[in-house]
A tleap script that builds the chain and sets N, CA, C and O, in Angstrom:
source leaprc.protein.ff14SB
mol = sequence {
  NMET GLN ARG GLN LEU ALA SER SER GLU ASP
  GLU LYS LYS THR LEU ASN SER LEU LEU ARG
  MET ALA ILE GLN GLN LYS LEU ALA LEU THR
  GLN ARG LEU GLU GLY GLN ASP ALA LYS PRO
  GLU GLN PRO ARG TYR GLY ARG SER LYS PRO
  HIE SER ARG ASN LYS LEU ARG ALA ALA ARG
  ALA SER SER CGLN
}
set mol.1.N position { 15.579 -69.118 -15.630 }
set mol.1.CA position { 15.984 -67.831 -16.195 }
set mol.1.C position { 14.772 -67.092 -16.774 }
set mol.1.O position { 14.603 -65.888 -16.580 }
set mol.2.N position { 13.939 -67.851 -17.486 }
set mol.2.CA position { 12.746 -67.263 -18.109 }
set mol.2.C position { 11.767 -66.768 -17.038 }
set mol.2.O position { 11.146 -65.717 -17.194 }
set mol.3.N position { 11.637 -67.538 -15.949 }
set mol.3.CA position { 10.741 -67.127 -14.859 }
set mol.3.C position { 11.258 -65.863 -14.175 }
set mol.3.O position { 10.479 -64.983 -13.809 }
set mol.4.N position { 12.559 -65.784 -14.008 }
set mol.4.CA position { 13.149 -64.603 -13.378 }
set mol.4.C position { 12.919 -63.359 -14.241 }
set mol.4.O position { 12.645 -62.275 -13.725 }
set mol.5.N position { 13.033 -63.529 -15.549 }
set mol.5.CA position { 12.792 -62.412 -16.465 }
set mol.5.C position { 11.329 -61.964 -16.395 }
set mol.5.O position { 11.040 -60.768 -16.361 }
set mol.6.N position { 10.412 -62.936 -16.375 }
set mol.6.CA position { 8.985 -62.616 -16.287 }
set mol.6.C position { 8.673 -61.920 -14.963 }
set mol.6.O position { 7.893 -60.968 -14.917 }
set mol.7.N position { 9.291 -62.406 -13.894 }
set mol.7.CA position { 9.084 -61.800 -12.583 }
set mol.7.C position { 9.612 -60.367 -12.562 }
set mol.7.O position { 8.975 -59.476 -11.999 }
set mol.8.N position { 10.758 -60.149 -13.165 }
set mol.8.CA position { 11.336 -58.805 -13.230 }
set mol.8.C position { 10.454 -57.863 -14.038 }
set mol.8.O position { 10.285 -56.700 -13.673 }
set mol.9.N position { 9.896 -58.360 -15.126 }
set mol.9.CA position { 8.994 -57.540 -15.948 }
set mol.9.C position { 7.736 -57.168 -15.171 }
set mol.9.O position { 7.269 -56.032 -15.256 }
set mol.10.N position { 7.181 -58.120 -14.410 }
set mol.10.CA position { 6.001 -57.835 -13.591 }
set mol.10.C position { 6.318 -56.778 -12.532 }
set mol.10.O position { 5.529 -55.864 -12.292 }
set mol.11.N position { 7.482 -56.920 -11.908 }
set mol.11.CA position { 7.880 -55.949 -10.895 }
set mol.11.C position { 8.059 -54.562 -11.511 }
set mol.11.O position { 7.681 -53.555 -10.913 }
set mol.12.N position { 8.631 -54.521 -12.699 }
set mol.12.CA position { 8.827 -53.248 -13.393 }
set mol.12.C position { 7.483 -52.590 -13.694 }
set mol.12.O position { 7.323 -51.384 -13.505 }
set mol.13.N position { 6.516 -53.383 -14.162 }
set mol.13.CA position { 5.188 -52.839 -14.453 }
set mol.13.C position { 4.530 -52.307 -13.185 }
set mol.13.O position { 3.911 -51.244 -13.194 }
set mol.14.N position { 4.671 -53.061 -12.092 }
set mol.14.CA position { 4.078 -52.639 -10.823 }
set mol.14.C position { 4.697 -51.331 -10.341 }
set mol.14.O position { 3.987 -50.413 -9.930 }
set mol.15.N position { 6.020 -51.257 -10.394 }
set mol.15.CA position { 6.700 -50.040 -9.947 }
set mol.15.C position { 6.348 -48.838 -10.817 }
set mol.15.O position { 6.166 -47.732 -10.308 }
set mol.16.N position { 6.252 -49.052 -12.120 }
set mol.16.CA position { 5.863 -47.956 -13.014 }
set mol.16.C position { 4.447 -47.478 -12.717 }
set mol.16.O position { 4.164 -46.280 -12.747 }
set mol.17.N position { 3.566 -48.424 -12.432 }
set mol.17.CA position { 2.190 -48.076 -12.105 }
set mol.17.C position { 2.132 -47.270 -10.805 }
set mol.17.O position { 1.427 -46.264 -10.722 }
set mol.18.N position { 2.876 -47.718 -9.794 }
set mol.18.CA position { 2.916 -46.990 -8.527 }
set mol.18.C position { 3.494 -45.589 -8.707 }
set mol.18.O position { 3.008 -44.630 -8.108 }
set mol.19.N position { 4.517 -45.477 -9.521 }
set mol.19.CA position { 5.123 -44.173 -9.785 }
set mol.19.C position { 4.135 -43.240 -10.474 }
set mol.19.O position { 4.045 -42.062 -10.127 }
set mol.20.N position { 3.398 -43.759 -11.447 }
set mol.20.CA position { 2.389 -42.939 -12.134 }
set mol.20.C position { 1.319 -42.455 -11.157 }
set mol.20.O position { 0.913 -41.294 -11.192 }
set mol.21.N position { 0.865 -43.366 -10.279 }
set mol.21.CA position { -0.152 -42.971 -9.301 }
set mol.21.C position { 0.385 -41.903 -8.350 }
set mol.21.O position { -0.325 -40.952 -8.023 }
set mol.22.N position { 1.625 -42.050 -7.907 }
set mol.22.CA position { 2.217 -41.066 -7.000 }
set mol.22.C position { 2.339 -39.706 -7.680 }
set mol.22.O position { 2.089 -38.674 -7.059 }
set mol.23.N position { 2.718 -39.704 -8.938 }
set mol.23.CA position { 2.839 -38.444 -9.686 }
set mol.23.C position { 1.476 -37.782 -9.836 }
set mol.23.O position { 1.354 -36.568 -9.671 }
set mol.24.N position { 0.446 -38.573 -10.148 }
set mol.24.CA position { -0.900 -38.017 -10.286 }
set mol.24.C position { -1.383 -37.423 -8.966 }
set mol.24.O position { -1.978 -36.346 -8.943 }
set mol.25.N position { -1.124 -38.132 -7.867 }
set mol.25.CA position { -1.539 -37.623 -6.560 }
set mol.25.C position { -0.802 -36.333 -6.216 }
set mol.25.O position { -1.400 -35.400 -5.679 }
set mol.26.N position { 0.478 -36.278 -6.520 }
set mol.26.CA position { 1.260 -35.068 -6.244 }
set mol.26.C position { 0.734 -33.894 -7.063 }
set mol.26.O position { 0.605 -32.784 -6.547 }
set mol.27.N position { 0.431 -34.136 -8.338 }
set mol.27.CA position { -0.107 -33.064 -9.176 }
set mol.27.C position { -1.452 -32.572 -8.648 }
set mol.27.O position { -1.706 -31.368 -8.603 }
set mol.28.N position { -2.313 -33.509 -8.250 }
set mol.28.CA position { -3.622 -33.127 -7.721 }
set mol.28.C position { -3.470 -32.315 -6.439 }
set mol.28.O position { -4.163 -31.316 -6.249 }
set mol.29.N position { -2.570 -32.739 -5.565 }
set mol.29.CA position { -2.350 -32.017 -4.320 }
set mol.29.C position { -1.764 -30.635 -4.573 }
set mol.29.O position { -2.157 -29.662 -3.929 }
set mol.30.N position { -0.835 -30.548 -5.497 }
set mol.30.CA position { -0.233 -29.259 -5.841 }
set mol.30.C position { -1.293 -28.304 -6.378 }
set mol.30.O position { -1.310 -27.126 -6.022 }
set mol.31.N position { -2.178 -28.813 -7.234 }
set mol.31.CA position { -3.244 -27.972 -7.780 }
set mol.31.C position { -4.185 -27.508 -6.677 }
set mol.31.O position { -4.616 -26.354 -6.675 }
set mol.32.N position { -4.512 -28.403 -5.730 }
set mol.32.CA position { -5.381 -28.014 -4.621 }
set mol.32.C position { -4.736 -26.924 -3.780 }
set mol.32.O position { -5.385 -25.948 -3.402 }
set mol.33.N position { -3.444 -27.100 -3.488 }
set mol.33.CA position { -2.748 -26.105 -2.676 }
set mol.33.C position { -2.656 -24.771 -3.400 }
set mol.33.O position { -2.823 -23.723 -2.777 }
set mol.34.N position { -2.397 -24.788 -4.688 }
set mol.34.CA position { -2.344 -23.547 -5.458 }
set mol.34.C position { -3.711 -22.883 -5.489 }
set mol.34.O position { -3.805 -21.657 -5.444 }
set mol.35.N position { -4.767 -23.676 -5.563 }
set mol.35.CA position { -6.121 -23.135 -5.540 }
set mol.35.C position { -6.438 -22.479 -4.216 }
set mol.35.O position { -7.119 -21.454 -4.181 }
set mol.36.N position { -5.956 -23.053 -3.120 }
set mol.36.CA position { -6.193 -22.465 -1.805 }
set mol.36.C position { -5.409 -21.179 -1.636 }
set mol.36.O position { -5.884 -20.249 -0.985 }
set mol.37.N position { -4.227 -21.109 -2.205 }
set mol.37.CA position { -3.424 -19.890 -2.119 }
set mol.37.C position { -4.110 -18.737 -2.843 }
set mol.37.O position { -3.978 -17.583 -2.434 }
set mol.38.N position { -4.835 -19.037 -3.906 }
set mol.38.CA position { -5.473 -17.994 -4.702 }
set mol.38.C position { -6.723 -17.446 -4.018 }
set mol.38.O position { -7.111 -16.306 -4.271 }
set mol.39.N position { -7.359 -18.244 -3.155 }
set mol.39.CA position { -8.590 -17.818 -2.496 }
set mol.39.C position { -8.265 -17.059 -1.210 }
set mol.39.O position { -7.342 -17.429 -0.484 }
set mol.40.N position { -9.021 -16.003 -0.931 }
set mol.40.CA position { -8.849 -15.349 0.372 }
set mol.40.C position { -9.405 -16.254 1.466 }
set mol.40.O position { -10.326 -17.034 1.226 }
set mol.41.N position { -8.847 -16.148 2.660 }
set mol.41.CA position { -9.315 -17.000 3.746 }
set mol.41.C position { -10.727 -16.610 4.137 }
set mol.41.O position { -11.058 -15.431 4.262 }
set mol.42.N position { -11.557 -17.639 4.327 }
set mol.42.CA position { -12.930 -17.420 4.744 }
set mol.42.C position { -13.154 -18.180 6.039 }
set mol.42.O position { -12.663 -19.299 6.190 }
set mol.43.N position { -13.888 -17.593 6.974 }
set mol.43.CA position { -14.169 -18.338 8.205 }
set mol.43.C position { -15.019 -19.564 7.889 }
set mol.43.O position { -15.928 -19.508 7.061 }
set mol.44.N position { -14.718 -20.649 8.547 }
set mol.44.CA position { -15.466 -21.884 8.307 }
set mol.44.C position { -16.729 -21.897 9.152 }
set mol.44.O position { -16.718 -21.479 10.310 }
set mol.45.N position { -17.799 -22.372 8.577 }
set mol.45.CA position { -19.080 -22.575 9.233 }
set mol.45.C position { -19.606 -21.305 9.894 }
set mol.45.O position { -20.389 -21.379 10.841 }
set mol.46.N position { -19.188 -20.153 9.410 }
set mol.46.CA position { -19.724 -18.903 9.905 }
set mol.46.C position { -19.234 -18.510 11.291 }
set mol.46.O position { -19.719 -17.535 11.863 }
set mol.47.N position { -18.283 -19.252 11.834 }
set mol.47.CA position { -17.773 -18.925 13.167 }
set mol.47.C position { -16.647 -17.911 13.047 }
set mol.47.O position { -15.886 -17.906 12.080 }
set mol.48.N position { -16.563 -17.060 14.046 }
set mol.48.CA position { -15.457 -16.105 14.041 }
set mol.48.C position { -14.191 -16.807 14.505 }
set mol.48.O position { -14.239 -17.878 15.110 }
set mol.49.N position { -13.080 -16.193 14.213 }
set mol.49.CA position { -11.800 -16.782 14.596 }
set mol.49.C position { -11.606 -16.633 16.099 }
set mol.49.O position { -12.010 -15.620 16.671 }
set mol.50.N position { -10.995 -17.619 16.751 }
set mol.50.CA position { -10.821 -17.548 18.208 }
set mol.50.C position { -10.051 -16.315 18.665 }
set mol.50.O position { -10.389 -15.742 19.701 }
set mol.51.N position { -9.032 -15.889 17.931 }
set mol.51.CA position { -8.265 -14.729 18.382 }
set mol.51.C position { -9.106 -13.462 18.342 }
set mol.51.O position { -8.844 -12.536 19.109 }
set mol.52.N position { -10.101 -13.392 17.477 }
set mol.52.CA position { -10.981 -12.226 17.440 }
set mol.52.C position { -11.826 -12.169 18.708 }
set mol.52.O position { -12.048 -11.094 19.266 }
set mol.53.N position { -12.296 -13.327 19.159 }
set mol.53.CA position { -13.084 -13.381 20.385 }
set mol.53.C position { -12.235 -12.975 21.584 }
set mol.53.O position { -12.702 -12.270 22.478 }
set mol.54.N position { -10.990 -13.425 21.594 }
set mol.54.CA position { -10.107 -13.077 22.706 }
set mol.54.C position { -9.862 -11.574 22.757 }
set mol.54.O position { -9.810 -10.995 23.841 }
set mol.55.N position { -9.714 -10.942 21.611 }
set mol.55.CA position { -9.527 -9.489 21.574 }
set mol.55.C position { -10.764 -8.783 22.126 }
set mol.55.O position { -10.651 -7.804 22.863 }
set mol.56.N position { -11.939 -9.286 21.767 }
set mol.56.CA position { -13.181 -8.694 22.247 }
set mol.56.C position { -13.285 -8.841 23.760 }
set mol.56.O position { -13.663 -7.895 24.450 }
set mol.57.N position { -12.955 -10.016 24.278 }
set mol.57.CA position { -12.997 -10.238 25.727 }
set mol.57.C position { -12.011 -9.323 26.446 }
set mol.57.O position { -12.329 -8.758 27.492 }
set mol.58.N position { -10.816 -9.179 25.882 }
set mol.58.CA position { -9.803 -8.318 26.506 }
set mol.58.C position { -10.275 -6.867 26.518 }
set mol.58.O position { -10.059 -6.154 27.498 }
set mol.59.N position { -10.911 -6.429 25.447 }
set mol.59.CA position { -11.407 -5.056 25.378 }
set mol.59.C position { -12.504 -4.836 26.415 }
set mol.59.O position { -12.547 -3.791 27.064 }
set mol.60.N position { -13.382 -5.810 26.570 }
set mol.60.CA position { -14.454 -5.689 27.564 }
set mol.60.C position { -13.877 -5.661 28.978 }
set mol.60.O position { -14.311 -4.872 29.817 }
set mol.61.N position { -12.902 -6.522 29.233 }
set mol.61.CA position { -12.308 -6.599 30.570 }
set mol.61.C position { -11.571 -5.311 30.920 }
set mol.61.O position { -11.620 -4.859 32.064 }
set mol.62.N position { -10.898 -4.725 29.953 }
set mol.62.CA position { -10.141 -3.503 30.237 }
set mol.62.C position { -11.060 -2.296 30.428 }
set mol.62.O position { -10.684 -1.329 31.091 }
set mol.63.N position { -12.258 -2.348 29.854 }
set mol.63.CA position { -13.176 -1.217 29.994 }
set mol.63.C position { -13.950 -1.271 31.306 }
set mol.63.O position { -14.605 -0.294 31.669 }
set mol.64.N position { -13.892 -2.381 32.017 }
set mol.64.CA position { -14.643 -2.507 33.273 }
set mol.64.C position { -13.882 -2.028 34.456 }
set mol.64.O position { -14.389 -2.074 35.576 }
savepdb mol mol.pdb
quit
């Protein structure tokens, strides 16, 4: 009986620890997502967006 109680207490501590970690990760992810929403989109690595290139190609093709 005493061993079962000790085992249950260990399991409770483990589950509480996992829950705390999951909550911290969720908060961190939520903050990151909110931070991205606040920033205007910037092209990565200085490359233009693919759809912009396609528009340019279409304009060149139609003018020929």
